[in-house]
C-alpha positions as CSV (number, residue, x, y, z in Angstrom):
1,M,-20.8,-122.9,37.1
2,S,-18.2,-124.9,38.4
3,A,-14.8,-125.6,36.7
4,S,-15.6,-129.5,36.1
5,A,-19.1,-128.4,34.6
6,S,-17.4,-125.9,32.1
7,Q,-14.9,-128.7,30.8
8,T,-17.8,-130.8,29.3
9,T,-20.0,-127.8,28.1
10,D,-17.7,-125.5,26.3
11,P,-15.5,-125.8,23.4
12,T,-12.8,-124.1,24.8
13,L,-9.0,-125.1,23.2
14,R,-6.7,-127.1,25.6
15,P,-2.8,-126.3,25.5
16,P,-0.6,-129.0,23.8
17,A,1.3,-129.7,26.9
18,G,1.4,-128.8,30.8
19,R,4.3,-126.3,30.9
20,L,5.0,-123.5,28.7
21,P,8.3,-123.5,27.0
22,L,11.0,-121.1,28.0
23,V,13.3,-119.1,25.9
24,R,16.4,-117.7,27.2
25,V,17.7,-114.7,25.3
26,A,20.5,-112.2,26.0
27,G,22.6,-109.3,24.2
28,S,21.6,-106.3,22.3
29,H,17.9,-105.8,21.1
30,G,18.5,-107.4,17.4
31,E,20.3,-110.2,18.8
32,M,17.4,-111.0,21.6
33,G,15.0,-110.8,18.8
34,L,17.4,-112.9,16.5
35,Q,17.6,-115.9,19.4
36,L,13.9,-115.7,20.0
37,G,12.8,-115.9,16.5
38,R,15.2,-119.0,16.0
39,D,13.9,-120.9,18.9
40,R,10.1,-120.1,18.3
41,A,9.9,-120.1,14.6
42,Q,7.3,-122.5,14.4
43,Q,5.2,-120.2,16.7
44,V,5.8,-117.2,14.8
45,H,4.9,-119.0,11.3
46,S,1.9,-120.2,12.9
47,M,0.5,-116.9,14.3
48,I,1.2,-115.3,10.8
49,E,-1.0,-118.2,9.1
50,M,-3.6,-117.7,11.6
51,Y,-4.0,-114.2,11.3
52,Q,-4.0,-114.2,7.8
53,R,-6.8,-116.7,7.8
54,L,-8.5,-114.0,10.2
55,F,-8.2,-111.5,7.6
56,V,-10.0,-113.7,5.2
57,E,-12.7,-114.9,7.5
58,A,-13.6,-111.3,8.9
59,R,-12.7,-109.3,5.6
60,A,-15.9,-107.4,5.9
61,E,-15.8,-106.4,9.3
62,L,-12.2,-105.3,9.3
63,G,-12.5,-103.2,6.2
64,I,-9.0,-104.9,5.0
65,A,-9.0,-106.7,1.8
66,N,-6.0,-108.9,2.4
67,W,-2.7,-109.6,4.2
68,D,-0.9,-107.3,1.7
69,E,-3.4,-104.6,2.5
70,A,-2.6,-105.1,6.4
71,I,0.8,-104.6,5.7
72,L,0.4,-101.1,3.9
73,H,-1.8,-100.0,7.1
74,A,0.9,-101.4,9.3
75,H,3.8,-99.6,7.6
76,K,2.3,-96.3,8.5
77,Y,2.9,-96.7,12.2
78,L,6.6,-97.7,11.5
79,P,8.2,-94.1,11.3
80,F,6.8,-93.4,14.5
81,A,8.1,-96.5,16.1
82,E,11.5,-96.2,14.6
83,E,11.9,-92.5,15.9
84,S,10.5,-93.4,19.3
85,T,11.3,-97.1,20.1
86,P,13.9,-98.1,17.4
87,Q,15.6,-100.9,20.0
88,Y,12.1,-102.6,19.8
89,V,11.8,-102.3,15.8
90,D,15.3,-104.1,16.1
91,E,13.6,-106.9,18.3
92,M,11.1,-107.3,15.6
93,R,13.5,-107.2,12.6
94,G,15.7,-109.8,14.5
95,I,12.4,-112.0,15.3
96,A,11.6,-111.7,11.6
97,E,15.3,-112.9,10.6
98,G,15.5,-115.7,13.2
99,A,12.2,-117.1,12.3
100,G,12.8,-117.0,8.4
101,V,9.9,-114.7,8.0
102,K,9.2,-111.1,6.4
103,F,9.6,-108.5,8.4
104,D,6.4,-107.0,7.2
105,D,4.7,-109.7,8.4
106,V,6.0,-109.4,12.1
107,L,5.2,-105.8,11.8
108,V,1.5,-106.4,11.2
109,L,1.0,-108.8,14.1
110,N,2.5,-106.0,16.4
111,C,0.2,-103.7,15.0
112,M,-2.9,-105.9,14.8
113,E,-4.8,-103.9,17.4
114,A,-4.3,-100.7,15.7
115,I,-4.8,-101.5,12.0
116,T,-8.1,-103.3,12.9
117,S,-9.2,-100.6,14.8
118,D,-9.7,-102.6,17.8
119,A,-12.2,-104.6,15.9
120,L,-11.0,-107.7,18.2
121,H,-13.2,-107.7,20.9
122,L,-10.8,-109.1,23.6
123,G,-10.8,-108.7,27.4
124,C,-8.2,-109.6,30.1
125,T,-8.6,-109.3,34.0
126,S,-5.7,-107.7,36.1
127,L,-5.3,-107.4,39.9
128,A,-2.9,-106.8,42.3
129,M,-2.6,-107.1,46.1
130,G,0.0,-105.1,48.2
131,P,1.9,-106.1,51.3
132,E,-0.5,-104.7,53.8
133,V,-3.5,-107.4,52.6
134,T,-1.5,-110.3,51.6
135,A,-0.8,-112.9,54.4
136,T,3.1,-112.8,54.2
137,G,3.7,-109.6,53.1
138,S,4.2,-110.1,49.6
139,V,3.2,-108.0,46.6
140,L,1.1,-110.3,44.3
141,I,-0.2,-109.5,40.8
142,G,-2.4,-111.7,38.9
143,H,-3.4,-111.6,35.1
144,N,-5.6,-113.9,32.8
145,E,-4.4,-113.3,29.1
146,D,-7.5,-113.4,27.1
147,W,-7.2,-113.6,23.2
148,I,-7.8,-115.5,20.1
149,P,-8.0,-119.2,21.1
150,E,-5.9,-120.6,18.3
151,D,-3.1,-118.7,19.8
152,I,-2.9,-121.1,22.6
153,V,-0.3,-123.2,20.8
154,N,1.8,-119.9,20.3
155,V,2.2,-118.9,23.9
156,F,5.7,-119.1,25.5
157,I,7.9,-117.4,28.4
158,V,10.8,-114.9,27.8
159,H,13.7,-114.9,30.2
160,A,15.6,-111.9,29.1
161,R,19.0,-110.2,29.7
162,P,19.3,-107.0,27.5
163,E,22.6,-105.4,27.2
164,K,21.3,-101.9,28.2
165,E,17.9,-102.6,30.3
166,P,17.0,-104.5,33.2
167,A,16.5,-108.4,32.9
168,Y,12.9,-109.4,32.7
169,L,10.6,-112.2,32.8
170,A,7.3,-112.3,30.6
171,I,4.8,-114.2,28.5
172,T,4.3,-113.4,24.9
173,Y,3.0,-115.5,22.0
174,G,3.8,-115.8,18.4
175,G,6.0,-113.3,17.1
176,M,4.7,-110.3,19.3
177,L,7.1,-108.4,21.8
178,P,6.9,-109.6,25.3
179,N,4.9,-106.9,27.8
180,I,3.3,-108.8,30.6
181,G,5.6,-109.8,33.5
182,F,8.2,-108.3,35.7
183,N,11.8,-106.9,35.8
184,A,14.8,-107.2,38.1
185,Y,13.9,-103.6,39.5
186,G,11.0,-105.0,41.0
187,I,8.4,-103.6,38.5
188,A,5.6,-105.5,37.0
189,Q,3.3,-104.9,34.4
190,C,-0.2,-106.4,33.2
191,C,-1.9,-104.9,30.2
192,D,-5.9,-104.9,29.5
193,S,-7.2,-103.7,26.4
194,V,-9.4,-100.7,26.6
195,Y,-11.4,-99.0,23.7
196,P,-10.7,-95.1,23.3
197,G,-12.3,-93.1,20.5
198,D,-9.1,-91.0,19.9
199,A,-6.9,-93.3,18.5
200,R,-4.3,-92.4,15.7
201,V,-1.4,-93.4,13.8
202,G,1.6,-93.5,16.1
203,V,3.7,-96.0,18.0
204,P,2.2,-99.5,18.2
205,R,0.9,-99.9,21.7
206,I,2.6,-103.4,22.1
207,L,6.2,-101.4,21.6
208,V,4.8,-98.8,24.0
209,S,4.3,-101.5,26.6
210,R,7.2,-103.4,25.9
211,G,9.1,-100.1,27.1
212,V,7.6,-100.5,30.5
213,L,9.7,-103.5,31.3
214,A,12.9,-101.5,30.9
215,A,12.0,-99.0,33.7
216,R,14.0,-98.9,36.6
217,T,11.8,-96.7,38.7
218,L,7.7,-96.2,38.8
219,S,7.9,-92.7,37.3
220,E,9.8,-94.3,34.3
221,A,7.5,-97.1,33.9
222,I,4.2,-94.8,34.2
223,W,6.1,-92.4,31.4
224,A,6.8,-95.4,29.2
225,A,3.2,-96.3,29.1
226,C,2.3,-92.8,28.2
227,N,4.8,-92.5,25.3
228,R,4.0,-88.9,23.5
229,R,3.9,-90.6,20.1
230,R,1.7,-93.6,20.9
231,D,-1.2,-95.0,18.5
232,G,-3.6,-95.7,21.5
233,G,-3.6,-97.3,24.8
234,Y,-4.1,-99.9,27.3
235,N,-4.9,-99.9,31.0
236,H,-1.3,-100.5,32.4
237,L,-1.7,-102.2,35.9
238,I,1.9,-101.4,37.3
239,A,3.2,-102.7,40.7
240,H,6.3,-102.3,42.5
241,E,8.1,-104.5,45.0
242,S,7.4,-101.6,47.8
243,G,3.8,-102.4,47.3
244,E,3.0,-99.3,45.4
245,I,0.1,-100.3,42.7
246,Y,-1.2,-98.0,39.9
247,N,-3.5,-98.5,37.0
248,V,-2.4,-96.2,34.3
249,E,-5.4,-95.7,31.9
250,V,-4.2,-94.5,28.6
251,S,-5.8,-93.4,25.1
252,A,-3.8,-92.0,22.2
253,R,-3.9,-88.3,23.5
254,T,-4.4,-88.4,27.1
255,F,-4.2,-90.9,30.3
256,E,-5.2,-91.0,34.1
257,M,-3.5,-92.8,36.9
258,L,-5.7,-94.4,39.9
259,H,-3.5,-95.4,42.8
260,S,-4.6,-98.1,45.2
261,D,-5.5,-96.6,48.6
262,D,-6.4,-100.0,50.2
263,G,-3.5,-102.2,48.9
264,M,-5.6,-103.8,46.3
265,E,-6.5,-103.1,42.4
266,A,-8.1,-104.6,39.7
267,H,-9.0,-104.0,36.2
268,A,-10.7,-105.4,33.0
269,N,-11.4,-103.8,29.8
270,H,-13.3,-100.4,30.5
271,Y,-12.1,-97.1,31.8
272,L,-12.7,-96.4,35.5
273,H,-11.7,-92.6,35.5
274,P,-14.5,-90.3,34.5
275,R,-12.2,-88.4,32.2
276,M,-11.4,-91.6,30.3
277,Q,-15.0,-92.8,30.1
278,A,-15.8,-89.9,28.3
279,I,-13.7,-90.8,25.2
280,E,-14.7,-94.4,25.2
281,K,-15.9,-96.1,22.5
282,A,-19.3,-98.5,22.8
283,R,-19.4,-98.4,26.5
284,G,-22.6,-100.6,26.3
285,D,-20.5,-103.6,24.9
286,L,-18.4,-103.4,27.9
287,V,-20.9,-105.2,30.6
288,N,-18.8,-108.2,30.9
289,S,-15.7,-106.3,31.8
290,S,-17.4,-104.3,34.6
291,V,-18.6,-107.8,36.1
292,R,-15.2,-109.4,35.6
293,M,-13.7,-106.2,37.6
294,N,-16.2,-106.1,40.1
295,R,-16.3,-110.1,40.9
296,A,-12.3,-109.7,41.1
297,R,-12.6,-106.8,43.7
298,R,-15.2,-108.6,45.6
299,L,-13.1,-111.8,46.0
300,M,-9.9,-109.9,47.1
301,A,-11.7,-108.0,49.7
302,A,-13.1,-111.1,51.1
303,Q,-9.7,-112.5,51.5
304,R,-8.0,-109.2,52.9
305,G,-5.1,-110.2,55.4
306,T,-5.0,-113.8,54.5
307,A,-4.5,-113.7,50.6
308,D,-1.7,-115.6,48.8
309,R,-0.9,-117.1,45.5
310,L,-3.4,-119.7,45.8
311,T,-6.0,-117.3,46.3
312,I,-4.9,-115.3,43.4
313,Q,-5.2,-118.4,41.4
314,A,-8.6,-119.2,42.7
315,I,-9.6,-115.6,41.6
316,L,-8.4,-116.1,38.3
317,A,-10.1,-119.4,37.8
318,D,-13.5,-117.9,38.7
319,H,-16.7,-118.6,36.6
320,V,-19.1,-116.3,37.8
321,N,-20.7,-115.0,34.2
322,F,-19.4,-118.2,32.5
323,P,-18.4,-118.2,29.7
324,Q,-17.4,-114.4,30.0
325,S,-16.1,-114.9,33.2
326,I,-12.6,-114.0,34.5
327,C,-11.6,-117.6,33.6
328,N,-12.8,-116.9,29.9
329,H,-14.1,-119.4,27.7
330,I,-15.0,-119.6,24.1
331,V,-18.8,-118.9,23.1
332,A,-19.6,-121.6,20.6
333,D,-21.6,-119.1,18.0
334,D,-19.3,-116.3,18.3
335,T,-18.1,-114.5,15.2
336,P,-14.3,-114.7,14.3
337,L,-13.5,-111.4,16.0
338,D,-15.4,-112.1,19.0
339,R,-13.9,-115.5,19.7
340,Q,-11.7,-115.6,22.9
341,Q,-10.5,-117.5,25.8
342,T,-8.1,-117.2,28.4
343,I,-4.9,-118.5,26.8
344,A,-2.6,-118.0,29.8
345,S,-2.7,-117.2,33.4
346,L,-0.1,-115.8,35.5
347,V,0.6,-115.0,39.2
348,I,3.8,-112.7,39.9
349,D,5.2,-112.6,43.2
350,L,7.2,-109.6,43.2
351,S,8.9,-110.5,46.6
352,A,10.3,-113.7,45.6
353,R,10.9,-112.6,41.9
354,T,8.8,-115.6,40.7
355,M,6.0,-116.1,38.1
356,H,3.8,-118.9,38.3
357,V,2.2,-119.5,35.0
358,C,-0.9,-121.5,33.7
359,W,-1.1,-122.6,30.3
360,G,-4.7,-122.1,29.2
361,T,-7.8,-121.6,31.2
362,P,-6.8,-121.9,35.1
363,C,-9.9,-123.7,36.0
364,C,-8.3,-127.0,34.5
365,N,-4.6,-126.6,34.1
366,E,-1.7,-126.3,36.3
367,Y,0.4,-123.7,37.5
368,F,4.2,-123.9,37.0
369,A,6.9,-121.7,38.8
370,Y,9.5,-119.7,36.8
371,T,12.0,-117.5,38.4
372,L,14.1,-114.5,37.2
373,E,17.7,-115.4,37.9
374,P,20.0,-113.0,39.6
């Protein structure tokens, strides 16, 4: 289906403006959270209110009676986070203070996937192409962030200068910690939800993935993704400016690394390594994920040696298997837990330290450039 056709046949939500807001923060983790919360207070409040409604609408499916019960569940994860990643707990406390909301509310947002037992059936698509296959020798990473459609109004970009960690440029939304972007040491990360059967109470995976943006080497980034106290896991597509590209498939108790041998990698929401597939829940529900990943790989292979940023953008806007395509659109009769769409799309050029970001579905919205300043 063409982009023009999709715009007239689906209920996908549109962004309120063309260019995403950029928030600049610096200092200690608490100070950065405070600055972010003050600047994006409206988005933090909006996200909390939206999730409170979600718990009412999907009470039976989630098995959580109300927001107060969600807070009780989220607090099970807090001691692990305070022990293992206290600096990111400080960021969350700063966000809450800056936005004028309760810390408990921000904690729930950052524990959402864990406390709902991954009942939110969400999908993302990530891909990367190394210098041997791009037209100019650049390292290019693409990602479509597929999430709850109503969160489209809450997306923004963070340009951060932590006191004791590398500067980074990343996207996030509402009161969630940033985790998708790249840092001053030439390390980029995209996260794809996966569905392991060994989830446990531990460090919330958003805090784990936030730690990857603090890495100075590839091995630091990979170990950060595999925090030993983690509650579950993502697939972390991790790329380095040298052209090294890994999919790090993580669950609560194990992980596997998949290395790119041909300069190209793609991932969606199902495990690829046989050992990880053995612990995957509801693999039959992940057919759409397989279609998206295979489609991305085919399109990348067709552009080997000629790929550039526009190539990646075209792949991210692809509509094969619409509406559950790489460019993901709302299905009108989906349940609240199944509703999703691409709320942001990005292309990172690690060689240029630049991230081009599209607000909303890339089939019908424009990309704008954001640069990590020296």
